[in-house]
C-alpha positions as CSV (number, residue, x, y, z in Angstrom):
1,M,-22.4,-3.0,-2.3
2,E,-23.8,-5.9,-0.4
3,P,-23.3,-5.9,3.4
4,D,-21.3,-9.2,3.2
5,R,-19.0,-7.8,0.6
6,I,-18.5,-4.7,2.7
7,E,-17.5,-6.9,5.6
8,F,-15.2,-8.9,3.3
9,F,-13.3,-5.8,2.2
10,R,-13.3,-4.4,5.8
11,L,-11.6,-7.6,7.0
12,L,-9.2,-7.6,4.0
13,L,-8.1,-4.0,4.6
14,H,-7.7,-4.4,8.3
15,Q,-5.6,-7.6,7.8
16,R,-3.3,-5.8,5.3
17,L,-3.0,-2.9,7.6
18,A,-2.1,-5.2,10.5
19,D,0.5,-7.0,8.4
20,L,2.2,-3.8,7.3
21,L,2.2,-2.4,10.8
22,G,3.7,-5.6,12.1
23,E,6.5,-5.5,9.4
24,A,7.2,-1.8,10.3
25,D,7.5,-2.7,14.0
26,K,9.8,-5.6,13.2
27,T,12.0,-3.4,11.0
28,R,12.2,-0.8,13.7
29,T,13.2,-3.4,16.3
30,D,15.8,-4.9,14.0
31,M,17.4,-1.6,13.1
32,T,17.5,-0.1,16.6
33,G,19.2,-3.1,18.0
34,A,22.9,-3.2,18.6
35,A,24.8,-3.1,15.3
36,S,27.6,-5.7,14.9
37,P,30.9,-4.1,14.2
38,F,32.2,-5.0,10.7
39,P,36.0,-4.6,10.4
40,D,35.7,-5.4,6.6
41,P,34.5,-2.3,4.7
42,T,32.8,-4.6,2.1
43,D,30.7,-6.3,4.8
44,R,29.8,-2.9,6.2
45,A,28.8,-1.6,2.7
46,A,26.7,-4.7,2.1
47,L,24.8,-4.2,5.4
48,E,24.2,-0.5,4.6
49,T,22.9,-1.5,1.1
50,D,20.5,-4.0,2.7
51,R,19.3,-1.4,5.2
52,N,18.7,1.2,2.6
53,F,16.8,-1.3,0.5
54,T,14.7,-2.2,3.5
55,L,14.0,1.4,4.3
56,R,12.9,2.1,0.7
57,I,10.4,-0.8,1.0
58,R,9.1,0.4,4.3
59,D,8.6,3.9,2.9
60,R,6.5,2.5,0.1
61,E,4.6,0.5,2.7
62,R,4.1,3.6,4.8
63,K,2.4,5.2,1.8
64,L,0.3,2.1,1.3
65,I,-0.8,2.3,5.0
66,T,-2.1,5.8,4.4
67,K,-4.1,4.5,1.4
68,I,-5.5,1.6,3.4
69,R,-6.6,3.9,6.1
70,E,-8.3,6.2,3.5
71,A,-10.0,3.1,2.0
72,I,-11.3,2.1,5.4
73,E,-12.7,5.7,5.9
74,R,-14.4,5.4,2.5
75,L,-15.8,2.1,3.5
76,E,-17.3,3.6,6.7
77,A,-18.6,6.6,4.7
78,G,-20.3,4.3,2.2
79,T,-18.2,5.6,-0.8
80,Y,-15.9,2.6,-1.1
81,G,-16.0,0.8,-4.4
82,Y,-17.1,3.8,-6.4
83,C,-14.8,5.6,-8.9
84,E,-13.8,9.1,-7.8
85,I,-13.8,10.2,-11.4
86,C,-16.9,8.9,-13.1
87,G,-18.9,7.8,-10.0
88,G,-19.4,4.3,-11.4
89,E,-18.9,1.1,-9.5
90,I,-15.4,-0.4,-9.4
91,S,-15.4,-4.1,-10.3
92,E,-15.0,-6.5,-7.4
93,K,-12.1,-8.2,-9.2
94,R,-10.3,-4.8,-9.3
95,L,-11.0,-4.2,-5.6
96,I,-9.7,-7.6,-4.7
97,A,-6.6,-7.1,-6.7
98,R,-6.1,-3.5,-5.4
99,P,-8.4,-2.8,-2.4
100,V,-7.1,0.8,-2.1
101,T,-8.0,1.8,-5.6
102,T,-10.1,4.9,-6.1
103,M,-10.8,4.6,-9.8
104,C,-12.5,2.1,-12.1
105,I,-10.3,0.4,-14.7
106,A,-11.5,2.7,-17.6
107,C,-10.7,5.9,-15.7
108,K,-7.4,4.6,-14.5
109,S,-6.4,3.5,-18.0
110,R,-7.3,7.0,-19.4
111,Q,-5.2,8.6,-16.6
112,E,-2.2,6.4,-17.3
113,A,-2.5,7.0,-21.1
114,L,-2.6,10.8,-20.4
115,E,0.5,10.5,-18.1
116,R,2.4,8.5,-20.8
117,S,1.5,11.1,-23.4
118,R,2.9,13.9,-21.2
119,G,6.1,11.9,-20.5
120,H,5.5,11.3,-16.8
């Protein structure tokens, strides 16, 4: 991969990481603040539902943070942009769409087809 493209993806990954970490901090601050008392059980249930939804989103983002950090490590090691299955280059379009990907589109498609055939 060209040095300018490596730098492009380094900046992209670091920006996404910073955005996710900022959202996590914001959620932590919002949820640790003083909770307003809700005398109406319906209002309280709505708040709890919203909080549960937010926590599910943050859990998915936590997993994405791990993948971003792994992608940054691959970038530093010089293995970023290469498929972990076949060793071929991953297209730049795919890396832009999903910078944390570890497989080329052909290998990922085969993996998904295999998972569907097994019922996963």
